[in-house]
N, C-alpha and C positions, 0 to 999 in steps of 0.2 A: 704362788703368785696368783692374783685375782685377774679376772677378765677385764678388759677395757670397758668402761661404762659407755652406753650408747644413748643418743637422743635423736628424735625425729621432730623437726619443726614443721608444722602444717598450716597452710592458709588456703584460700580458695584458688587463686590463679597461679601460685607458686612462682611469681615473678618479682615480688617485692618483699613483703614483710618476712615470710618464712626464709627466703633466700638471704635476706640481711641478717636475720637471727643466726642462721647456720654459718654464714661468713664470719660474723663476729665471734661466735663460739669457736670456730676453727682457729681463728687468729689468736684468741686468748688461751685456749686449751692445748693447742698444737696436737700432738699425738696422744694426749692423755684421755681424750674422749673421741669416740667414733660418732661423727656428726652427719646427719641426713636431713633432707628437705624434700617436701612433696606437697601437692595440691589436690584438693577435692575435685576441682574442675580446671586443670592446668591450662594456662595460656600458651602462646607460641614463643615468647621471648622474655628474658629478664628485663625488668623496667630499667631504662637507661639512667634515670636519675638515681635510683637505688644503687646501681652499680657504681656510678660516679661518686656518690657520698661514701660508699664503703671503700672505694679505691683511695679516697682522701684520708681515710682512717687506717689504711694499711691492709685492708682485706679485699682481695680480688675475687669477684663473682662474674666477671665479664664473659668467661668461657662456659658458664653454666646455662642449662636450659630447663624450663619447667618440666616436672615429671609428675605422674599420677602416684597416688599412694599404692605401694606394693603391700598386699596383705601379709606376705611372709615377713617382710621387714617390720611391719606394724606389730606382728606377734613377737618378734625377737628383741626389739629395742627396750631399754630400761625406762625411758621417759619420753612422753609425747607432749610437746608444747604447742598449744593453739596460738597462732600468731594473729588471729582475727576472731572476734566474737561470733561471727556467722558460721565459722567452721563447725562448731558443735552440732548445729542443726543440719549440716550437709554431709557430715562425716559418716564413713562406714562404721559398723559396730566396733567398738573398742578404740576408735581414734581419739576420743575425748578423755580417755583415762590418763592418769598422771603417773602411775607406777605399774610395773609389770605385776601381774596377778599371780604368777607362779611362785 
């Protein structure tokens, strides 16, 4: 049996784009993918409109809160998805890679 693949979606504030991407991935993949979301400069709350739009599509992110990038998580995930173009210039080393290098 193979390990569950993992993905980390990253944006700056972690209240909109990356949260929406993670919510949609969770809804689509269910337990087949380990999904995470983080920000390079996290805000204080999930964007209300983002949460509303996702709720209408069947994905609930209302109970989530923005979180910073965890370096250990960054090292262990299989795929990192930049949810905003500005992320690459503000990310810690390794955050812009698309595949695990090991």
